[in-house]
Wavefront OBJ file of the C-alpha trace (Angstrom):
o trace
v 9.439 -29.928 -8.448
v 5.979 -29.691 -6.908
v 3.207 -27.359 -8.081
v 1.614 -24.534 -6.114
v -1.324 -22.244 -6.832
v -1.649 -18.617 -5.826
v -2.849 -15.224 -7.028
v -1.224 -11.846 -6.884
v -0.263 -8.487 -8.369
v 2.599 -7.965 -10.803
v 4.974 -5.421 -9.267
v 7.747 -5.551 -11.862
v 8.133 -6.970 -15.328
v 11.463 -7.209 -17.148
v 12.466 -8.832 -20.413
v 14.888 -11.740 -20.194
v 16.834 -12.975 -23.188
v 14.959 -13.217 -26.490
v 11.646 -14.789 -25.551
v 11.252 -14.787 -21.780
v 10.531 -12.389 -18.979
v 10.913 -12.237 -15.212
v 8.132 -10.826 -13.083
v 8.062 -9.846 -9.435
v 4.754 -10.901 -7.926
v 3.135 -9.865 -4.664
v 1.307 -13.109 -4.008
v -1.430 -13.885 -1.532
v 0.211 -17.048 -0.199
v 3.964 -16.616 -0.642
v 4.671 -12.900 -0.328
v 6.957 -11.206 -2.859
v 8.437 -13.743 -5.293
v 10.276 -13.729 -8.627
v 8.927 -15.874 -11.446
v 10.593 -16.949 -14.678
v 8.124 -16.863 -17.580
v 9.631 -18.822 -20.456
v 8.130 -17.661 -23.719
v 6.439 -14.792 -21.882
v 7.307 -12.279 -24.610
v 5.402 -14.171 -27.293
v 1.929 -12.690 -27.483
v 0.562 -15.807 -29.151
v 1.637 -17.903 -26.147
v 0.191 -15.871 -23.259
v -2.233 -13.008 -22.913
v 0.186 -10.082 -22.433
v -2.088 -8.403 -19.870
v -1.428 -11.223 -17.420
v 2.090 -9.911 -16.878
v 1.374 -6.164 -17.128
v 2.431 -4.119 -14.136
v -0.281 -4.095 -11.433
v -2.422 -6.709 -13.176
v -3.912 -9.275 -10.828
v -3.659 -12.857 -12.049
v -3.846 -16.422 -10.805
v -0.761 -18.627 -11.215
v 0.259 -22.256 -11.144
v 3.999 -22.398 -10.403
v 6.765 -24.907 -9.999
v 8.402 -24.539 -6.584
v 12.080 -23.669 -6.883
v 15.167 -25.387 -5.606
v 17.198 -23.377 -3.122
v 18.335 -20.077 -4.611
v 16.240 -20.410 -7.758
v 13.186 -18.560 -9.009
v 9.695 -19.925 -9.228
v 8.921 -21.222 -12.710
v 5.674 -20.534 -14.502
v 3.378 -23.357 -15.610
v 0.119 -21.546 -16.334
v -1.778 -18.399 -15.433
v -4.997 -16.528 -16.082
v -5.918 -12.875 -15.810
v -8.190 -11.723 -12.982
v -7.981 -7.932 -13.360
v -5.949 -5.971 -15.896
v -3.706 -3.204 -14.565
v -4.107 -1.173 -17.752
v -7.031 1.015 -16.496
v -4.836 2.335 -13.681
v -2.395 3.846 -16.197
v -5.126 5.981 -17.761
v -5.044 8.453 -14.874
v -1.558 9.636 -13.957
v -2.473 10.577 -10.378
v -4.054 7.221 -9.615
v -1.190 5.378 -11.319
v 1.345 7.118 -9.077
v -0.782 6.370 -6.021
v -0.813 2.678 -6.885
v 2.936 2.812 -7.593
v 3.393 4.346 -4.153
v 1.569 1.417 -2.518
v 3.639 -1.214 -4.273
v 6.952 0.532 -3.746
v 6.218 0.424 -0.028
v 5.326 -3.279 -0.289
v 8.631 -3.995 -2.023
v 10.588 -2.132 0.637
v 8.915 -3.455 3.777
v 8.386 -7.106 2.812
v 11.412 -9.382 2.421
v 11.073 -11.882 -0.405
v 9.290 -15.170 0.297
v 7.758 -13.873 3.554
v 3.959 -14.096 3.268
v 1.828 -11.411 4.876
v -1.847 -12.125 4.438
v -2.799 -9.011 6.424
v -0.899 -6.693 4.095
v -2.072 -8.562 1.001
v -5.719 -8.243 2.066
v -5.363 -4.499 2.635
v -3.667 -4.005 -0.737
v -6.287 -6.172 -2.460
v -9.115 -4.194 -0.860
v -7.570 -0.826 -1.724
v -6.776 -1.836 -5.313
v -10.358 -3.027 -5.812
v -11.579 0.425 -4.743
v -9.030 2.238 -6.902
v -9.984 0.211 -9.984
v -13.547 1.461 -9.477
v -12.580 5.075 -8.772
v -9.671 5.648 -11.155
v -10.641 9.200 -12.107
v -11.948 10.365 -8.733
v -9.462 12.354 -6.656
v -11.296 11.242 -3.530
v -9.568 7.896 -3.991
v -6.756 9.454 -1.944
v -8.792 8.319 1.070
v -8.016 4.707 0.155
v -4.297 5.519 0.066
v -4.497 7.016 3.554
v -6.476 3.975 4.714
v -3.636 1.799 3.415
v -0.982 3.858 5.233
v -2.771 3.829 8.580
v -3.467 0.106 8.489
v 0.013 -0.780 7.235
v 1.513 1.137 10.173
v -0.815 -0.772 12.496
v 0.224 -4.166 11.085
v 3.901 -3.277 11.392
v 3.501 -2.241 15.036
v 3.342 1.543 14.635
v -0.366 2.129 15.163
v -1.478 5.760 15.445
v -3.909 5.849 18.371
v -6.677 8.258 17.383
v -8.511 7.919 20.708
v -6.021 8.588 23.502
v -2.963 10.589 24.467
v 0.055 8.392 23.810
v 1.544 9.221 27.215
v -1.206 9.584 29.822
v -3.892 7.603 27.938
v -6.605 10.193 28.568
v -9.200 10.534 25.777
v -8.415 13.076 23.067
v -11.309 15.504 23.245
v -9.692 18.802 22.233
v -6.658 19.982 20.285
v -3.738 17.565 20.367
v -0.151 17.482 19.160
v 1.233 14.795 16.894
v 4.823 13.576 17.007
v 6.038 10.740 14.786
v 9.109 10.385 17.011
v 6.883 10.256 20.090
v 4.656 7.656 18.438
v 1.316 9.451 18.318
v -0.851 12.236 19.704
v -0.087 14.071 22.950
v -2.515 16.112 24.976
v -1.421 19.623 25.959
v -0.469 18.435 29.472
v 1.985 15.828 28.149
v 3.633 17.777 25.351
v 7.360 17.956 26.040
v 9.025 19.053 22.786
v 8.608 21.507 19.922
v 8.766 18.956 17.112
v 5.040 18.355 16.688
v 2.069 18.919 14.386
v -0.699 20.885 16.056
v -4.051 19.259 15.263
v -7.681 19.996 15.979
v -10.091 17.329 17.151
v -11.850 17.193 13.765
v -8.539 16.147 12.165
v -8.158 13.320 14.670
v -11.778 12.255 14.139
v -11.219 12.175 10.370
v -8.085 10.068 10.795
v -10.046 7.683 12.996
v -12.737 7.263 10.331
v -10.129 6.648 7.632
v -8.274 4.072 9.746
v -11.486 2.146 10.436
v -12.671 2.298 6.832
v -15.660 4.532 7.587
v -14.969 6.620 4.490
v -18.593 7.356 3.601
v -19.089 9.095 6.952
v -16.245 11.565 6.342
v -17.164 15.211 5.832
v -15.141 15.811 2.678
v -15.127 19.587 3.190
v -13.383 19.092 6.534
v -11.015 16.578 4.949
v -10.072 19.000 2.171
v -9.506 21.871 4.590
v -7.231 19.689 6.733
v -5.767 17.518 3.982
v -2.271 18.998 4.208
v -2.098 18.386 7.948
v -3.412 14.818 7.619
v -0.892 14.147 4.869
v 1.960 15.505 7.000
v 0.999 13.219 9.890
v 0.940 10.118 7.694
v 4.060 10.897 5.657
v 6.113 11.818 8.712
v 5.111 8.515 10.319
v 6.086 6.497 7.241
v 9.425 8.234 6.936
v 10.282 8.016 10.620
v 9.246 4.420 11.302
v 10.045 2.809 7.956
v 12.815 5.060 6.644
v 11.147 5.369 3.244
v 12.241 7.815 0.562
v 8.924 8.741 -1.054
v 9.780 12.208 -2.361
v 8.702 11.425 -5.956
v 5.182 10.558 -4.761
v 4.572 13.584 -2.531
v 2.707 15.523 -5.214
v 0.230 12.690 -5.717
v -0.502 11.790 -2.112
l 1 2 3 4 5 6 7 8 9 10 11 12 13 14 15 16 17 18 19 20 21 22 23 24 25 26 27 28 29 30 31 32 33 34 35 36 37 38 39 40 41 42 43 44 45 46 47 48 49 50 51 52 53 54 55 56 57 58 59 60 61 62 63 64 65 66 67 68 69 70 71 72 73 74 75 76 77 78 79 80 81 82 83 84 85 86 87 88 89 90 91 92 93 94 95 96 97 98 99 100 101 102 103 104 105 106 107 108 109 110 111 112 113 114 115 116 117 118 119 120 121 122 123 124 125 126 127 128 129 130 131 132 133 134 135 136 137 138 139 140 141 142 143 144 145 146 147 148 149 150 151 152 153 154 155 156 157 158 159 160 161 162 163 164 165 166 167 168 169 170 171 172 173 174 175 176 177 178 179 180 181 182 183 184 185 186 187 188 189 190 191 192 193 194 195 196 197 198 199 200 201 202 203 204 205 206 207 208 209 210 211 212 213 214 215 216 217 218 219 220 221 222 223 224 225 226 227 228 229 230 231 232 233 234 235 236 237 238 239 240 241 242 243 244 245 246
């Protein structure tokens, strides 16, 4: 078996037999993979934080034969996931991100775009664990994930006639975006003001420092409804247990 090197985040960690464990890793180069860690339950063999949920580590692995798991050769910790568990809201927000990753990415299918977004968002969350404003990074993740998967929410134009959105608009996840008042043709929509659309545009483009947080807070429920309805409609995700935290 040949050796490969990669880095990634531990999504799951289960004990296996008396001394080993199996982890599910979201890796930069190989997507979601399962790894057998022989002796991984012996603290004197490996630093236990390497395999903690949501820790980021580098790995040297043996490539598997068909139908087998990757096998661990060596690893080193980059960032411990432990700080994320010290704030229950942030922990659930991170759990929300990785549950989506597990559901939308088939195993062994690399997605550098999604990995880079997750890596960027996790870096921010590690540095803002106790700040509720870190919800902006979660919304940034949602908007950019939808874009990568082909469900971009256009925050500039009416989805039907392509005219610029410069007044109130109407969002429909089924319709695929915002409609101007002239193009609205159903009652299943979320009525939005232009400041909501402008805030969504800033979040999508990562211009978080330019957001008026008072406006965001006043419209947070509406922004959340737009993003959650899009996730549920396009990706069929059951995210009920995370609603309180996002």
